[in-house]
N, C-alpha and C positions, 0 to 999 in steps of 0.2 A: 464188297463181299463186308457183311456185317455177319459175324463171329455170332451163334445161336445163345453162347451167353451173355450180351449183351444187352439183350431183350428184340433183337431182333434177328429177318429171317438171311440164307444169304444166297447172295446172286447167282445165277450159274453164266457164267462172263463164259463158257464154253459156248454156248446158245449162241449168244450173241456172232460168233465167228461161222458158224454154222451155212450153208448156204439155205437159198427159201425159196421150195419149186415155183416156177411160175414166174419168178420174179424180171429177168432177165431179158425174156420175152416180152413182155409187159412194159415195160422201161423199152424196148428193140419201136414195139407199136407207138408209144409214144415218140423214139426219137424220128421214127421215117415221118410222121406229122408234121413234124417243128423241123424239117429240111425241106418239106415244101410249102412252107411260110415262107426262106430264107428267100427263094426266088419268085413266088406267089404266082396268085393260081387264072392270070387275064389270058398267054399261054401258056396251056401247059407242054412241059413237056413227057416222053415217057417216065426219066426218071423220078418226074412229080407224079405218073402214073401209079407206077407201081408200088412208092410209098402213100399211098390213099388205099390203094387193093392190101395192103400192109396191115393197115390204120382196120378194116373192112374183117381181114379173118379173124384179125385180135380179139372180135366180140364175134365174131359169126356165132356163140352159141348162147347168146344175151337175147336181153327181150329190145334191144337196143338191136336186133342182126340185120330186121332188113330197111330200116329205118337208113342207118350204117354206111349199108352198100347200094342206096340209090345212089345220097350225096357224094358217096363214092366217086361212084360213076358218071355224078350231074359237074364235078370241080375236073376231072379229068376229059372233061370235054372244054372245060372249060366256059362250062352253063349255069350254075352256081349259082340261086340265090341265097337269101338271108336265109331264110328256113334253113338251109340245108348246110354254111354255116356255122347257125350256131348246131347243128346236129353235132356236124366233123367237131367241133368244141367240145360236147359234150361227153362223147368218145373218150376222146384224149382225158378231160375232168373222171371218169371212169376208171377209168384204167388204171390212172397216177391214183386215186383213191381207193382202187383193189389193192394197189402197190402198200400204200399206208395201213390197209388192215390188214394184214399178212403182217408188216411192217412191226406194228405196234401188237399182234396181237406172239408176236414172239418177245418182245418186251415185255410186257403181259405175263408171261411164260418164267420169262429168267428175275424179275422179281416178289413173283410170287405172290401177284395184287389183282384186284376185281377190279373190273370198270362198270360206270354205271349203264342202263337204257338208254337209248337214245328215245327223246321226247318232238314231237311237235310244235315249230316253230311258234313263235303266237300270227294271227293273223293282222299283215298289216295295211295298210287304210289305201286306197286307190289312189296308188298311182297314174300319174302322166305317159298315156301310154303313143300319145306325138313326139315325146321328148323321150323313152326309150328307146321309138324307133328310130330318130335321128342319131341315137349309140349306137345301136343295129350297124344303119348305113354308113355310117365314120370305122366300124373294125370291118365290115364288109369290105371297103375300098382298100382296108390296110391289106386285108387279106391274098387283095387282086391285085395289087402292087407289090404282096414281100417286099419283109427288109429292106434289100436292094435297091427294089423298083421304087423306097417311097422320098417324099423330096417335103421340102418346107409350103407347097401348097396344101399340099392333101393332108401332113399332117396340123397345119393351125387350121382347118375343121371341124376338126373337135372343142375349141373355142365356145361357141357358141353354146355348142350344148353342154360344156361345161356349166355357163354362166345361165342355162337353162336351170338346170338341177339343184342350185349349188339353192336358192334358198328351199327347198322343200328339205325336211331332214330326214322323210325317207328317202330322200336319194341318193343324200350326201357322201353315202359307202359306195355308191357307182363314180361320181363325181370325183369325188377324192379318188376312186382307182385311178380313171380318164384323165384326170390331169396332173397326176404324177408320169403315168403313164408316156402320153402326150409331150412331155417334157424332156422323158432322156429318147424318146426319139428324137427330138428339135435339134439336141446334142448335138444325136450321131447326125443329121442328114446334112449333104446328100446318100440314099443309103447304099447307092453303087461308088462312092470312095470309100466305104468302110477296110478297115483291117480284119479287124475282130467282130465279129456277130455276136454278144450271149441270146444263145438258140433256145435254148431252156428259158431263160427272163420271163426273153419276151413271148413265148408260145402260152407263158404259166399268163400272162397278165392279160395275154389276150383273148384266151380261153374264158377267165374269170373273167375278164369286164363283158363278155359276150354274156353269159350267160344272166352274169347279174341283169343283164338286159330282159329277160323274160317278167312277165307282170310276177309279184309272187318271191322270187329270187332271193330279195336284200332283207325279206323280213328278220324283225329280229329273233330271236330266240324265246322258246317258252322263259317267262322269269317265277321265282317265289321268292320268299326271305328265307332268312335264319338267325340264329340267336346261340349265344355260345363263342365258344376259343380258339380265335387265332392264335398258331405258334410260325413264325415267319421261318423258312429257309435258307435263306437267300434273296438275291437284287438282279434281276436280266436287262442290260439296260442297249437299248435299240437307239442309235445315234443316225442320224442324216445333217444335209446342211442346213435343213431349214427347217427343220424339229428332230426332237426326239419322246425318249417311249421309257420307263421305265414299268418293271414288269417284277412283282413282288412274287413268289411261288413258295404257300405254306399248309399245315395241314390246319383245319380247320373241326372240332370237338367238338359236338351238337351238344344244348345246356339240355336233353333229353332223353343224352344218353346211348343217342343214333348213334351208326359204323359213321367213324372218321372218313373225315375225305379229302382229297388236294384239290384247292381250289388256288388262284389266280386275281392278282386285284392289280388295275395298270394304270399308268396316270402319262400323262402324254400333252406338250407342250411345243408351243413354234419358238424358235429361233435365231436369234442370227449368227450367220457361222463365224463372226468376232469370238461367239462363245464356247470354253467346249471345257474338257477336262473337267474338275470337280467343278467350275463353275452354273453344271447345268442339275446341280439339285438346285442352284438356284430359282432356276423355270420350274420346278416344276416341284417343288419343298409346301407352296403358298394351296396347292390343289390335295394335298395329300396326309395328314395327319401318321399313318401307319410309317412313314419312309423316318420317318423319327421312329417311331418304337423299333424300328427292325434297327438304326445304329445303337440305343442304347439296349439290347440284347431281350424289352419286352415284347411277352405278349400283350395282344387288343380283343376289350370285350367285345362282342355284336349285338348290337338289338336291335332285330327285324328288317336286318340291311341287306338288302337285293344280292340274287343271287342270280346266274343263267344255269339252267339244264348245262349248259357247257362244260360251270365251271369255274365261271368270271366273276367276281365280286361287281357288284354295279356302288364302285365304292361312294360315300358318304359319310362325312365327319358326323352328320348328325345323329351315326348309329353303331358310331365306335368309341368307342373309353381308352386309355391305356391298362394295362394287366398286369399282371408278377412280372417277375423277371424269367427269361426263360430262353435258354442256352441254343441255339438253333442244332451245337452236335445234339445235345441229349434229346432235344424232337427226331431227330436225322436217327440215333441210334431205335428208338423205344416205339414214338407216334410214327415214323412213316414208314415200314413195316406194314401192316396194317389197314391202312390210308388206301381207299378208293378211288381207282383216278372216272373221271366222269365220260360219256358219249361224246365223238364227236364228230356235227352237224356236216353231211353229206357232200357240199361246194368247200368244206375246210380241211377235206380229209384228204393229205397234198404232205409227203415226203420232209420235206421241207417243213414243216408245225409241226415236226413229234421233239419234245421239248420235256420229255421226261424227271422229275425231280431219280436222284438217287444220292445211294449212303456208298462210297469205299472205301475200303479201310483193309492192311496187314498184304497193300504191293507194296511190289521193288518200281519205284521212276526209273526210265534209260532214257535220254537222252542222244540223238546218232544224225548227226547233221540237220542239229537247231529242230530235231522233232521229239517232240516226247512221248512219251507212251505209257504206260499202265502197265504191271509185268501183272495182272490177276486171274488167284488161285493156277498160272501160269503159260495163261492168254495176254496176250497184248491185248491190249488198247488206248486205243488215240484218244489225245488231249488237245482241244483245241481252244490253245489259249488266246489267238488271232479273236475269239469272240471276246476277253478277256474286257472289262469298261477301264479308260485309263483315270476316267472319276471315280479311283476306290487304289485302294493300297495295293492286292491283291496283284503279286507280277508272275510271271514264268518262272522264275529262283523260289519262291517259296512255295509256288505248286511241286517244282522240280527238288523240292528238302523234301516237303512234305507225306504225314504218315495214314490221312485219312482226307478227305473228299466229299464233301455236300456239291454233285453237278448235277448239268442239265445233261440225259441221255441223251444223244443227236442221232442223226445217220442220215449221209451225204455222201454223193458220188462212189456207190457201195460197199462202203463201211459204215457201225456204230463206233462216234467222238462220246467224249464226256468234255462238257465246258465249265469249266471249274465255278462254281459259289464263294465257297470258303472251303479251306484250307486249314489241319492240325499241321506244326509243321515247330523248330522249334527255333530262338534266337538266343541267342547270345548265351550256350545252354538253358535256356526256357521253355517250356512249353505254352506254348502262343497258338490265338486262333487268329485268324488273317479273314478278313473277308470282302466281297468284290463291294458290295453295297454299304463299305462304313461308314463311308464319309454324308450318307444321304443328308442326312437330321444334321450334319455342323460337326466339327471335330474342330477337336487339341492339335492333330499331328502336324507336324510344321510343315513337311509335302503340301498337304490338304491345306492346309491356312495361307499358302502363298498361293496354290492355287485359286484359290478364291474370291481373292482379294485380289490378284489379276484378273480371275472373274465380272469382280463388283466393279471394277475401273470403267473397265468396258463396258456395264450394263447400263453407267450415269450417265459417259459421256452419250453412249447412245439415246437415251434416257432426254436427255438435254436437247439432241438436235432433234430429235421427231419433238419436244414441241415445241421449238421456233417455225418449224415444220409450220403447226396446227395453227402456232398464234400467228402466222404470216396468211 
């Protein structure tokens, strides 16, 4: 919550607690298809036919109705073609897109911010139809076998497809998705022995990959250029065993005096599994000067920086230079409430993609059985401290003792939550700001410096070993 006398509006936390008409029904239809994919469609049973019928009924009043009804009927009879699987994936994606749109509309209402209009993607080049068809065939075989019926032979069938896609930049997005998906499946083979299946996640990956095999589906969003001042709010870090990504959320103020915009700037890098914690920044810093600006509490001056219609800066250090000091909490209080959010492309409309910057103040932090919540105007808002990176000084203890928070509003398992990016708290009777990305550009903090040194030693050893291998 931001009080009006501090330059902001007031976030209507009560709206985040209210139910949304049709949301549960749409998710139930998605779950119905997801259960079908668990056992597969090689020899459909009555329960699977019922799940397919539920999906078809959920889109009965839409332009997809006739095609989904046909696909559901064919799949229930065990006679679904690749085109029918594409239609089922499209229906599932459309339902999750409707859930996303309903949730973001509620968030916009709660924050009082506006959202930009959707634009058409930039036309892509000619894509290899035979490679896309091969990917579609593999995904169709997965749907027939189901997660319980998959084995190493089936999963390994993706290797040739991925190898054929990787050299083509236009297909790299799909190739990366297929490669990661196949790696997860391979680590879980045979499916018949699985005690727990990530049903929603694998169905998400399957349906998204299936739609990306359609020509034009993976076209890049339309881009333009912007000139003006970038005011960072915070950094979200996403880490996996072999890769890391840092995404800076910021407010952009155009030089021509136009409306302020919420934008993101991301940088990613491959990583060895021995580099963790603060060491991650060593892999990311060389690719983005913005990380240093965030650590130093500075703005950035942009000149003709490419940006997509979805608000993602296509970062290039050639188009940016350090600006004046800019306190993230001043930005959150003054500039964030009036900044417009960007539209989201159809294929990216998924509840898991919701990450809306918000500023909260005047709340009460409560901890119960290890779960932290903020009492915002008398309404409990869950705090997702599990998403906070270990590559920074911000801890759950800091969050619990805080009086103000910059965070990302997310939605998962039926409830909204906030992921802290930075908090204002009291340390030794002194008010301080603690940022999750404070070590992004380097640090003299004792804990951060120690973690950096350990990571430096690990990277040095790995480089030496790689050098010896190359010399051999």
